[in-house]
N, C-alpha and C positions, 0 to 999 in steps of 0.2 A: 349719475348713472351709466355714463361712458367709459369712466373707471372700472365699474365692476363688469361692465362687459367683456374688457381688455382683461381683467384678471381671471376672469371665467374662460378665456379663451386661451390664457397661459396655461391654466389648470389641464386643459384637455391636450395639450401638448404632451409626444411622446417620443422620445430618443432611445436610442437602439447604439451600442457599441459594436464595432465590426473590426477583425483583425485579418489582415489577408496576407499572405507572402510576396514578394516581388522577385521572381526568380531570374528574370532578365538584370534587374539591377546588382543581383545577388553574384551572376556570374562576372561582370565588369569588376567589381570589389573585390572578387575572388584573385582574377589575373593582377592586379594591382599589388594585394598584399602578398602573394605568392612572391613577386618580384622584391618587395620593399622588406618584410620578414624574413623571408628564407626558412630555414629549418624549424626556427620557432613558431611559425605559421602553422595553426590545425586548421579550421575552418570559419565561416563568417555566415551569419543569419539576419534575414532583413523583413522584417514585418511592419506592416503599415497599420497603424490606428486609426479609427474613425468615430469620431461622435455624429451620426445619423439623424436627421428630424424625419418620421414617418410622413409628415406633410410637406409638400414641395415647397420650397423657399423661392421667394424671389431675390433678385439683386438688390444689395442694400437693406436688408431685413433689419428691424430691429433686434435682432436675437439678446443680442448684449447694448444697452444703455449707452448711448454715446459713440458708440464704435461703428465704424462702417465696414461692412465684412464683404469682399470680393470674392465672386465664385463664380465659376464658370459655369456654361449651362448644361452640360453631361455632370456636375457633381452640385447641382442647385440644391439638393437636401444635405448637403455635407455642410456641417457646422464647423467643426474642427478636425483637422487630420494631421499627423505627424508621424515620422518612421522610428524604430528603433532598431540601430546596426550593432550586434553582439558581435566581438571579434574573439575568439576562442585561440589561444596560445599557450605554449608548453611551459613559459615563464613570464612575469612582469615585462611589458612593452610600454614604450610612452603613447598612451592614447592618444594625448592632443598632438603628437608627430602625425599618428595616423589620421587622425579626424583631419587636421590640417591638409594633407595630402589628399584625401579622398574627397574634402569639399573642392579642391583646387581642379582636379581633375574630372570630377562629375559634377552634374546639376543636383545639388541638394537643396533641401528645403531649410530656411534658417531655424525651425522648431524641430528638427529631426536630433535624436540623443543618440550617442555613442556610448556602448557598455564593452566592459573587458572581463571573459570569463577565462580562469587560467586552469589547467590540465594539472591535475595531482597525479604523481607515478605512482602514489601507494597512499592510501589514508586507512589508519588504522583506528578502528572507533572501539574505545574501552567503554563496555557494559557491565556494571555490578551484576554478580551472580547470585539469585534471591533463590535458587532451585532447592537448597536446604532449609531455607526458611518456609518456601511453600511446602514442602513435605512436613515440618512441624504443624503447620498450619491445618494442613487436611488431617493429622492425626489427631489433633486437638479436637476437630469437628467431631470425629469418628468416635472418640471418646465420648465426649460430651454427648451423642445421640445414643451411645450403650447405657451412660447415666440416666439419662430419661427414661428409657425402657425399663430400668430398674426400679427408678422412682427415686434416684439420688439428684435432686434438683439443685442443692445446694453445690455437690461438684459437677455439676452439666454448667452451672453460672459460672464458677471459677473459670473453667476450660474455657467456655467462650469469650472470656472478659480477656483471658490469654490471648486467643486466636485474634482479637479485635486489636491488640496491641502490634502484634507481628505483622497484622495486614495495613497498619497504619504506615510503616514503614516501606510498602509496597511501593512502585510507580505505577503510572496510569496504565492500565491494563490488569492490574493485580487486585482490583478492588475486590473486597470479602464479599461472598456470595453465601446465602441461606443456605442451611443443610438440607431443605427438601430440594433445591437445585443443584448444589454439587454432589450429594451422595443420596440418590434416592432409593427407596425402600427397595431390600430387598426380597425379589419374588421368583423363588425356584421354581424350575421349569415341571410342568406334570409329567408322571410316568409316561404317559402315550407320546410325547414329544420326546422325551429322552431314547425311546426305543425306536424312534424312526432315525432319529440321528444316528444311533449305533449301527443299525440296519443298513443304512446308506453307508459309513464307513467300514463296515464288515466287506459289504458288496465291493467296494474299490479296493479293499487290500486283498481281497481273492484274486480279483481281476491282475492286480500287479504279479502278485504269485505265479498265476497261469501263463503270463508273461515272460517271466523269468523260466519257467521250467520247459516254454517253447525254444528260448534262447539256448537253454544249455543242452536241449535235444538235437537241434542242428549243429551245432559247435561240436557234438560229440561224434555224430556222423561223419563229419569232415575230416574229423582227426583219424577216426578208423578207415576211411578210405583212403588217405594218405600213406597210414601203417600198412595198408595193403599194397598198394603199388611201391612201397620200398622194399618189400620181400623179393628175395635174390629168387630168379628163375633157375630152375634146375639145370638149364643148359649154358647159365653164366659161366661157371669156371671153365667148360671147352670151348666156348667161345674166345674166352680170354687167351689162353694158349694158343689159338690159331691166330689170335690179332698180333701176338708176341712174335710168331713165325714170320710172320709177312715184314713187320718191321725190321727184323733183322736182315731180311733179304734186299734193303735198301741201301743205296750206295753211301760212303762216308759224307761225300759232298752234299747229296741231300740232307742227310742227316743234321750236317754242321748248319746249312741254310734254314731247315725247318724252324718255326717258329719266330724266326726275326721279322720285323714289319716291313713290308715293301715299301721302295722309295716310290717317291712323285712319278718318276719316269717308268719305272718297272710297272707300278700301278696302271699308267696308261697304253703300256706295251700288254700287259696282261688282259686289258679289256678289249684289245683288239685295235686299238688307236694308235696315234703317232704322238710325240714329244713336241710341246708347243715350245720352240726355241725363242720366239718373238714376243711372247706375252709380256715382257717387261715393257712392251711400248704403250701397252693400255694403262699404266700407272704414271706415265708421262702427261703435261698439259698437252692440250691440242698444238698449240703453237711450237712448243719445244719439239713435239713428234714430228710435225711439218717440217721445220727447219732441219731435224735429224736425218729424215729420209732424203731430203734435197741434197744432201751431201754425197749421195750413193751414186755411182754412175746407172745408165738408164737400163742395162740389164739385171743390176741389183734391184732396183727401184720396182722392175716386173715382178722379181720374185717374193719380194716384201709386200707389195698390194695383194700378189694372191695368195697370203697366208693371213695377213692380218684382218681384223673386222670389216664389215662391208662399209657402213659408215664412216669408219676412220678411213680407209682408202679412198671413199669418194672425196672426203675432205684434202686430201693431199693431191688427189688429180684436178679439183678445184683450185688449187694453188699453184699450179706448176703453169708456165707458158702452154699456151696450144701447141706449138711445135713439139716441146719435150713433152708434152701429156700423149700427143700422137705418137711419138718413139716409143713410151714406156706401154703403150696399148699394143703396137706392133710388137715389142718382144714379149709380151704376154701371150701370144700366139704359139709361139714355139718354146716356152719357156720350159725347162729342165729340173727339176727337185728332187733332192736327195738328203738324207740326214745329214749327211757330211756338210753339204753346202750350206743348209740351214744353220747349222752351229758354228762353222766360220765365219756367215755374215750376222749371227747375232754376237759372237765375240768383238766384230768389227765395230757394230754399232753401238756395244755398250762403251770399247775405249773412247770411239768420237764423241759418245754421250757426255765423257769427262771434260771435255774441253768446249763442250757448247756453250757460247756466253747467255746469260741468263738477262731477261728483261729488266731495267732498272733507269728510273727517271734522275738521272745524275744531276740535271740542271735543277730540277727540285729540289735535290738535297742542298745543292750549293746554295740555294734560295734561304733555305731553313738556318743553314750554319750563317749567312750574313747575318740573319736574325737575332743571334745569339752574341754577337760582334758589335764593340763599340763602334758609333761612326767613324771617330779617328783613326781608329786601329785597320778598319775596313776601307778607307780611303790611302791608308797608307800601302798597304795590299793592292790595291790596283793601282797607285802610281809606280810601284816597281815595275810593272811591265815596260815602263821606257827604257830602263835599264837592262833588262832583258833583250831589249830589240837592238839596242847598242851592243850587247855582247856575241849575240846572235844574228847579224843583219840579213842571212838566210832563212830565219823563222820570222823575220818581221811580219809577212802575212798571217801567219797561224796565230803569233801573239796578239795580234790587234784582231783578229777575228774573235778570239777567247776573251780578250778584253770587252768588246762589245757584248757578248753574251754575259759576261760577269756582271756589267752595268745593267743589262735588263733584269736580270734573275737578282741579282743583290739587292736588298732592301734591309737598312738599318733602321733603328727606332727613331734615330734623328733625320732621316729622310723622309717618312711619312709623310709630312706635310707638302712637300715637292713633289710627290708621285701623282698623275692625273687618275691612276686606276683605282687610286686608295681614296674613296668618295664616302658619301654620308651612308649610301645603303650598304657598304661592305662592311664601315665601322659598326653599322648597327646589328648585322649579324656577328660581329666577332664581340662586340659587348653584350650581347644575349648570352653568347656561350661562356664569355668570360667571367659572368657575375655566377655562374653555376659550376664553375671549374675549382679545382683546388691546386692549390701550389704545390712545388715539388716537394717541399716538407710536410706536407699534408694540412696544411694552415687554410684559413678561408680569405679570400681576395678583400681588399680595400680598396676603393676607385682612388682615394686620396694619396695613396702611396704611387699609384701610377701616372698621376698628376705632377708629382712632385719633380721639380727641373726638368719640366716640359716646354717644346716649344708652345709661345700662347697660340698659334693658329690651329695646333693639334690638339691642345686643352680646349679652344673652343667647339671643335668637329667633336670631341669626345663628350662634352657636357650638353651640346645640343641633343642628344638622346634623352634627356631627362627633363623634367617638369622645371618650372621656376624655383620653385622652394627645393626641390632636390639638389638641383644646381646650387644653390646658395648654401644647401648643408654640406656639399661638398669643398665648397670654396672655403667655409669655416674650418673645416678639418685641413685644408691644405694649409690655410693661414697659422694654425696652432703646430703644424710639422716643420714649416719654416721658422718658426719661432722656438722651438726645441733645438733646431739644426743650429741656428744662429747663437745659441747660448751655450752649447756643451759640444765637444767634438767627439764624446763617446756616444751620445745621442744621435749625431751627425752620420758616424760609420754606421751604428744601429739601422737608422733610416735608410741609408744608400742600399744595406744587405739586403733588407726588405723590398726596397724598392726594385733592385735587380732581380730579385723573384718576380715581380709582379710583371716587369717588362718582359721577363723571358716566357712566361706564358702566354702573355698578350702578344709577342710576336709570332709565336708557333702558330696561335689560330690565325693570325695575320695571313702568314705564308700558307697554312691550308685554305684558305679562303683565294688567296691568289693562284695557288697551283690549279684551282677550277677553272680559273678563266681560260679559254682556248687563246694559245699563241698562234701567231704567223705560221710557224712551222708546222703547229697541228692541224691547222685549218687546212694549208697546201697537202699534207699527208691524207 
């Protein structure tokens, strides 16, 4: 009796299947796959599938005989659940490697499934053309219907049999239809219906003709108006002779200058204004404009500040020392301005601007150059400073200062592990940009070439940015490169060439980050 009750309870159980996306987990997987697969990655989909019991289940329930089910309180009615993670890529990728990487970086369930979907650039689907057979099929049905109307049953049966043979070759969707369904009986319209349709058509046609006539009426009126305006006035010949007489009374210079476009200076004078001789200062950067005006004496500064834009003049006044600014304002009280003075001042400023020094980060450029030079060669360059001090004892202090600045800014690839400013945070930012960059020859980067013949300490700092599985993968690739380089000299030369391209890109990014670090000199300034 107890067994029958248990069986009846089991029959009353109801189960539902629930599918839900997990957007938070999708975003985490999305970031990892973007960094791992690069351009080959397209998108990822994460769906959780769950088998749910409509009745609230207890912990340790006996849904599956002999199996203890562990359930959380908030999922007491979930019998079984798993995720389906679908990776969409442009071409075939190693799904096992992707799954291992995600399971290592994220907390996934053991029953979660991974699938791969490849996007095809172009899919050509070849479908057979049954249009002609369909036409023959319909024609046979029409002919069979006509035969049945005239009493030719044998001919109609033969044509229907041919139609059936044709329809047997059709795919799904071209199934044979009955004559009464495919071709309904012909029922002509009544005379009253035909007359109403004709009346509607005639009314529309008359309305269109009326619109065309109205359009041509307005066009013809405008054309007649233009023709009337073009008619010659009776006094026009006499007025023409008067105009010719007036033109002949003009001087030769006015006749020669007439019709020529005015220059920019003449146009300003014609409008009653003055030529702006200092307008080229507006195109200069603010710092260069201020430095250029500082080269002038106080009297000329007063002239310039009285002519240029008010905002630009205030910027120059703020940059001057208080005493010099007071002198300039004092000079402006009694400044005398003339066109000749402004022109001479403009020419003077233009000549001075040609010799004005441009702002340039020379030490930053020196640091970038050191990153493209081998460590041994850079040390030879720095060691030559001692010989220069012996040849030029009077410049020993200058050479010593230059040597100290070069040692501070110059960093080669072999010296990265010795510099304190090259820490894990800086290398993390560099490696993030490095993996998204391209080599100088347009090729994609490979971390194993960067690790080839690199100091072990720097190797460990670079590999610390990756997970354990990724580090193991790069170490295996590095081992293969070392094996190829040891067996073949040509392979060694090729590997060293590719390695130098990777180091050049890497050091350019390193010095870009180093130049962003404020130096002691910048802080003092």
